[in-house]
C-alpha positions, 0 to 999 in steps of 0.5 A, spaced: 588 679 481 593 674 479 593 667 482 598 666 487 602 660 485 605 655 490 600 654 495 592 653 495 588 658 492 584 662 497 576 662 497 577 669 494 581 667 488 576 662 486 571 667 486 574 672 482 578 668 477 573 662 475 578 658 471 583 659 477 580 653 481 582 648 475 589 649 475 589 649 483 585 643 483 590 640 478 596 641 483 592 637 488 588 632 484 592 627 479 590 628 472 584 623 470 588 619 466 592 617 472 585 615 475 582 612 470 584 613 462 591 611 464 590 605 468 592 598 466 586 595 462 585 588 464 585 583 460 579 581 457 576 575 460 575 569 455 568 566 455 566 560 459 563 555 455 556 553 458 557 546 461 553 540 456 547 537 460 548 530 462 543 526 459 538 523 464 537 516 464 530 514 466 530 507 468 525 502 465 519 501 469 519 494 473 514 489 471 512 484 476 511 477 473 507 473 477 507 465 477 501 462 474 496 462 479 494 454 478 492 449 473 488 452 467 482 448 463 476 445 464 474 443 471 468 438 473 464 442 478 458 439 483 457 433 478 453 437 474 458 438 468 465 442 467 466 449 467 472 452 464 477 456 468 480 463 466 487 463 463 490 465 470 487 459 473 481 462 476 474 459 477 468 464 477 473 470 479 476 465 485 483 463 485 485 456 486 488 455 493 491 449 496 488 444 501 491 445 508 491 438 511 488 437 518 494 435 521 498 441 520 493 445 523 491 447 531 485 449 535 484 456 535 483 460 542 477 457 545 474 464 546 472 464 539 467 459 540 466 452 537 471 448 533 475 452 529 482 450 526 487 455 524 494 455 521 499 455 527 503 461 524 498 465 525 496 463 532 501 469 535 498 474 532 491 472 533 492 471 540 494 478 540 488 481 536 484 478 541 487 480 547 487 487 544 479 486 543 478 484 550 482 490 552 477 495 549 470 495 553 466 496 547 467 489 544 471 486 550 469 478 550 464 479 544 469 477 538 467 470 535 469 465 529 463 464 524 468 459 520 476 458 520 479 452 516 474 449 511 477 443 507 476 442 500 471 437 501 467 441 506 467 447 501 464 442 496 458 441 500 458 448 502 458 451 495 454 445 491 449 445 496 447 452 495 445 452 487 440 449 483 440 445 477 440 450 472 447 449 469 453 454 469 449 460 470 447 458 477 454 456 478 456 463 477 451 466 482 453 461 487 460 463 486 458 471 487 458 469 495 461 462 496 468 460 492 468 453 488 471 447 491 479 448 491 478 456 490 477 458 497 482 462 501 479 458 507 482 451 505 489 455 507 488 455 514 490 462 514 483 465 514 477 467 519 470 469 518 469 473 524 463 474 528 460 477 534 456 475 540 452 481 540 449 481 533 449 474 531 444 476 525 449 480 522 454 474 522 456 473 515 452 479 513 454 486 510 451 489 516 457 486 520 461 492 518 457 496 522 457 492 529 462 494 534 466 488 532 466 490 525 468 497 526 474 495 531 477 490 526 477 495 520 481 499 525 485 494 528 486 488 524 491 490 520 496 491 526 496 484 527 497 481 520 490 481 518 487 484 512 480 484 509 480 480 502 474 482 499 473 489 500 467 493 498 467 494 490 473 490 489 475 489 482 475 481 483 468 481 483 467 477 489 461 479 494 463 484 499 465 480 506 467 485 511 467 479 516 473 475 512 480 476 514 486 473 511 492 473 515 499 475 512 503 477 518 505 484 520 511 484 516 514 480 510 520 477 515 515 475 521 515 468 522 511 464 517 509 470 513 513 468 507 509 462 505 502 465 507 504 471 502 506 467 497 500 463 497 496 469 496 501 473 491 496 473 485 490 476 489 494 481 493 498 484 487 492 484 482 486 485 487 489 488 493 485 488 500 482 494 504 484 495 509 491 491 507 497 489 510 504 492 507 
C-alpha cells in the first residue's frame, strides 16, 4: 500500500512500510543539520593565561635589643675581694637594680604587719589585692609581709652576713638564695615577700607555695599587677621563691607601671615570671 502523502502517516503505514516513517518524520522534524550540524559554530575561546602569583614578602623577625643592664667589670664584695660581673651586668645571675631612697617610699598597709615601705605607685593595686584576699574566707586577714623595700646597705648586711670566709665559691652559694648588694629587686621598692600568719614556719620557705595564702597569690596576684619573679626551675638560675612578688602594674598604661617595667625590662624579657603580668 503506498504511503499517503500530505498528512501524517497512520500507525498502519508505519507497520507495513518500515522506511515510510523516516520520510514522514522528515516532514515533521527539521533535518539534523538544522539542529546541530548546520548551527553556527561558536568562535573558539582564546586561552586565558594563568595569573602570575604575587611573591609573598616575609617580614624579617623583630629583634629586641635590650639596653645594658648595668655596669660591667669587677665589683668589691663584702670586703673580701672582687668578683667579676658578666657582660650584661649580672652578678651571680642577679641583675643590678637602683636603690630607691626612703623619701620616695610610703608605708605599706598596716594589715601586712610590721614596718614595711613600698613604692607609692603600687599602693592602689596592693590595697585592692588585700581587699580581695580579705573577701576570701580561706585566707581572710592572714596575708603578711615578710620583707618589702630593702636598701642596698641592708641588703649588704643580709647577703654578707650569710656567707663564710671561703671566697667566691661561698658568694655563689649565698647568691643562690639572696641577691648581692646592689642586685636585689627589693631595693626598687616594687617588691613584697608575702607570708601568712597561719603557717609562719613556711614564710620565706618553699612550703609557702602550698599554704592557702600561697595558692591564692598564685591564682590571683597577677590580676593586681604582681608577678612571681623567680618561679620554679627558672633559667635565671635563682632559687624558687613563691613568696617573692614584684609589681609591674596590671597594664603598661597604668599610672606608674612604665617606670617599674623599665627597671625590670631585662629580667622580664630574658627570664619571664610565672605567673606573669602581660
